[in-house]
C-alpha positions as CSV (number, residue, x, y, z in Angstrom):
1,X,13.0,-17.2,4.4
2,X,16.2,-16.6,6.4
3,X,16.2,-15.4,10.0
4,X,17.4,-11.9,8.9
5,X,14.5,-11.9,6.4
6,X,12.1,-12.7,9.2
7,X,13.5,-9.9,11.4
8,X,13.2,-7.5,8.5
9,X,9.6,-8.6,7.9
10,X,8.8,-8.1,11.6
11,X,10.3,-4.6,11.5
12,X,8.3,-3.8,8.4
13,X,5.1,-4.9,10.2
14,X,6.1,-2.9,13.3
15,X,6.6,0.3,11.2
16,X,3.2,-0.2,9.7
17,X,1.5,-0.8,13.0
18,X,3.1,2.2,14.6
19,X,2.2,4.4,11.7
20,X,-1.4,3.4,11.6
21,X,-1.9,3.6,15.4
22,X,-0.3,7.1,15.5
23,X,-2.5,8.2,12.6
24,X,-5.7,6.9,14.3
25,X,-4.8,8.7,17.5
26,X,-4.0,11.9,15.7
27,X,-7.3,11.7,13.8
28,X,-9.4,10.8,16.8
29,X,-8.0,13.7,18.9
30,X,-7.8,16.3,16.1
31,X,-10.4,18.7,14.8
32,X,-9.5,19.0,11.1
33,X,-10.8,17.0,8.2
34,X,-14.0,16.3,6.3
35,X,-15.9,14.5,9.1
36,X,-16.3,16.7,12.2
37,X,-17.1,14.0,14.8
38,X,-16.0,10.5,15.9
39,X,-16.3,7.7,15.1
40,X,-16.8,8.8,11.5
41,X,-13.4,10.6,11.5
42,X,-11.6,7.5,12.7
43,X,-13.4,5.1,10.3
44,X,-12.7,7.4,7.4
45,X,-8.9,6.8,7.9
46,X,-9.4,3.3,6.4
47,X,-10.8,4.8,3.2
48,X,-7.4,6.0,2.2
49,X,-5.3,3.9,-0.2
50,X,-2.3,4.7,1.9
51,X,-3.8,3.0,4.9
52,X,-5.1,0.0,3.0
53,X,-1.8,-0.6,1.2
54,X,0.1,-0.4,4.5
55,X,-2.3,-2.9,6.0
56,X,-1.7,-5.3,3.1
57,X,2.1,-4.9,3.4
58,X,2.2,-5.1,7.2
59,X,-0.2,-8.0,7.5
60,X,1.6,-10.2,4.9
61,X,5.0,-9.1,6.4
62,X,4.0,-10.2,9.9
63,X,2.7,-13.5,8.5
64,X,6.0,-14.1,6.9
65,X,7.8,-13.3,10.1
66,X,5.7,-15.6,12.2
67,X,5.1,-18.4,9.7
68,X,7.9,-18.4,7.1
69,X,7.4,-22.1,6.2
70,X,3.6,-22.0,5.8
71,X,2.3,-23.9,2.8
72,X,2.1,-21.8,-0.4
73,X,-1.3,-20.2,-1.1
74,X,-2.4,-18.4,-4.2
75,X,-4.4,-16.0,-2.1
76,X,-1.5,-15.1,0.2
77,X,0.8,-14.7,-2.8
78,X,-1.6,-12.3,-4.4
79,X,-2.0,-10.3,-1.2
80,X,1.8,-10.3,-0.7
81,X,2.3,-8.9,-4.2
82,X,-0.5,-6.4,-3.7
83,X,1.1,-5.2,-0.5
84,X,4.5,-4.6,-2.2
85,X,3.0,-3.1,-5.3
86,X,0.5,-0.9,-3.5
87,X,3.0,0.4,-1.0
88,X,5.3,1.2,-3.9
89,X,2.6,3.1,-5.7
90,X,1.7,4.9,-2.4
91,X,5.3,6.1,-2.0
92,X,5.7,7.1,-5.7
93,X,2.4,8.9,-6.0
94,X,2.8,10.7,-2.6
95,X,6.3,12.0,-3.2
96,X,5.7,12.8,-6.9
97,X,2.2,14.4,-6.6
98,X,0.9,14.8,-3.1
99,X,3.9,15.9,-1.0
100,X,3.6,19.5,0.0
101,X,-0.2,19.6,-0.4
102,X,-0.7,18.9,3.3
103,X,0.3,20.9,6.4
104,X,1.5,18.4,9.0
105,X,3.2,18.9,12.3
106,X,3.9,16.9,15.5
107,X,2.7,13.3,15.5
108,X,0.9,13.8,12.3
109,X,4.2,14.3,10.5
110,X,5.6,11.2,12.2
111,X,2.7,9.1,11.0
112,X,3.1,10.6,7.5
113,X,6.8,9.7,7.5
114,X,6.1,6.1,8.6
115,X,3.2,5.5,6.2
116,X,4.4,7.3,3.1
117,X,8.2,6.9,3.2
118,X,9.5,4.4,5.7
119,X,7.0,1.6,4.9
120,X,7.4,1.9,1.1
121,X,11.2,1.8,1.5
122,X,11.4,-1.2,3.9
123,X,8.6,-3.0,2.1
124,X,10.1,-2.8,-1.4
125,X,13.7,-3.5,-0.1
126,X,12.5,-6.4,1.9
127,X,10.9,-8.0,-1.1
128,X,13.9,-7.3,-3.3
129,X,16.5,-8.7,-0.8
130,X,14.6,-11.4,1.1
131,X,11.7,-12.4,-1.1
132,X,10.5,-15.1,-0.7
133,X,11.1,-15.9,-4.4
134,X,8.8,-17.8,-6.7
135,X,5.6,-16.3,-5.2
136,X,4.4,-14.4,-8.3
137,X,3.5,-15.2,-11.8
138,X,1.3,-13.7,-14.6
139,X,-1.9,-15.1,-13.1
140,X,-1.2,-13.5,-9.8
141,X,-0.4,-10.2,-11.6
142,X,-3.9,-10.4,-13.1
143,X,-5.5,-11.1,-9.7
144,X,-3.5,-8.3,-8.1
145,X,-5.3,-5.6,-10.2
146,X,-8.6,-6.6,-8.6
147,X,-8.0,-4.8,-5.3
148,X,-7.0,-1.4,-6.8
149,X,-10.1,-1.5,-9.1
150,X,-12.4,-2.3,-6.1
151,X,-10.8,0.5,-4.1
152,X,-11.5,2.9,-7.0
153,X,-15.1,1.8,-7.4
154,X,-15.7,2.1,-3.7
155,X,-14.1,5.5,-3.5
156,X,-16.1,6.9,-6.4
157,X,-19.4,5.4,-5.3
158,X,-19.0,6.5,-1.7
159,X,-17.8,9.9,-2.8
160,X,-21.0,10.4,-4.9
161,X,-23.1,9.8,-1.7
162,X,-21.0,11.6,1.0
163,X,-19.0,14.1,-1.0
164,X,-15.6,13.0,0.3
165,X,-12.7,11.9,-1.9
166,X,-9.5,10.9,-0.1
167,X,-7.1,12.4,-2.7
168,X,-7.3,15.5,-5.0
169,X,-6.7,13.4,-8.2
170,X,-9.9,11.4,-7.5
171,X,-12.0,14.3,-6.6
172,X,-14.9,14.2,-9.1
173,X,-16.5,17.4,-7.7
174,X,-13.3,19.3,-8.6
175,X,-12.1,17.6,-11.8
176,X,-15.1,15.7,-13.2
177,X,-15.3,12.0,-14.1
178,X,-13.2,12.3,-17.3
179,X,-10.1,13.8,-15.6
180,X,-10.4,11.5,-12.6
181,X,-10.7,8.4,-14.7
182,X,-7.7,9.6,-16.7
183,X,-5.7,10.1,-13.5
184,X,-6.7,6.6,-12.4
185,X,-5.7,5.1,-15.7
186,X,-2.2,6.6,-15.3
187,X,-1.9,5.1,-11.8
188,X,-3.2,1.8,-13.2
189,X,-0.5,1.8,-15.9
190,X,2.1,2.5,-13.2
191,X,0.7,-0.4,-11.1
192,X,0.8,-2.8,-14.0
193,X,4.3,-1.8,-15.0
194,X,5.5,-2.4,-11.5
195,X,3.6,-5.7,-11.4
196,X,5.2,-6.9,-14.7
197,X,8.6,-5.7,-13.6
198,X,8.3,-7.4,-10.2
199,X,7.3,-10.7,-11.9
200,X,10.1,-10.6,-14.4
201,X,12.6,-9.6,-11.7
202,X,11.4,-12.3,-9.3
203,X,12.0,-14.9,-12.0
204,X,15.6,-13.7,-12.6
205,X,16.4,-13.5,-8.9
206,X,15.0,-17.0,-8.3
207,X,17.2,-18.4,-11.1
208,X,20.2,-16.5,-9.7
209,X,19.6,-17.9,-6.2
210,X,19.2,-21.4,-7.6
211,X,22.5,-21.2,-9.5
212,X,24.3,-19.9,-6.5
213,X,23.1,-22.7,-4.4
């Protein structure tokens, strides 16, 4: 990865860190939300797909910035693809479905901008422009679906016990399991389409880079 790519990755990680820290502070000092008291309020932040996708993106970006020449690892490559895909899904779903359903102001709106808009933009652009290339294939695509499925299972099981669902489209109490599973299927189709597109595009960009060199 080039020096410019490393700087971009570092900026990506910084955006994620700032967004999550601000969100945690806003949550800890606020009074709105499902859980009335801390530390439950703060811990619940990490149940959101938005936060987890940002953690995946930011963590792998910071590793690329710090260790660009580290030996290739299938686990890291899977987490890297997960970070890019999940943050893309986060941005798409938020702006297509969820934007306007919340009433944010002050630092809450800053955290929302960083986590739902800035991170998806710089994360996806960073992958497109700087790569690194050759880090995804169809096996990794298969493994990348494991995390979203685990998140869904965790969310539905936890919701059945505590009555909390992080997003309206997975709220079983409001929509029932049939509608929720259909909503999740649509998101899964979007995720797999992005994964397939990313793998195909990565191969083409890799060949183009090789030819140019």
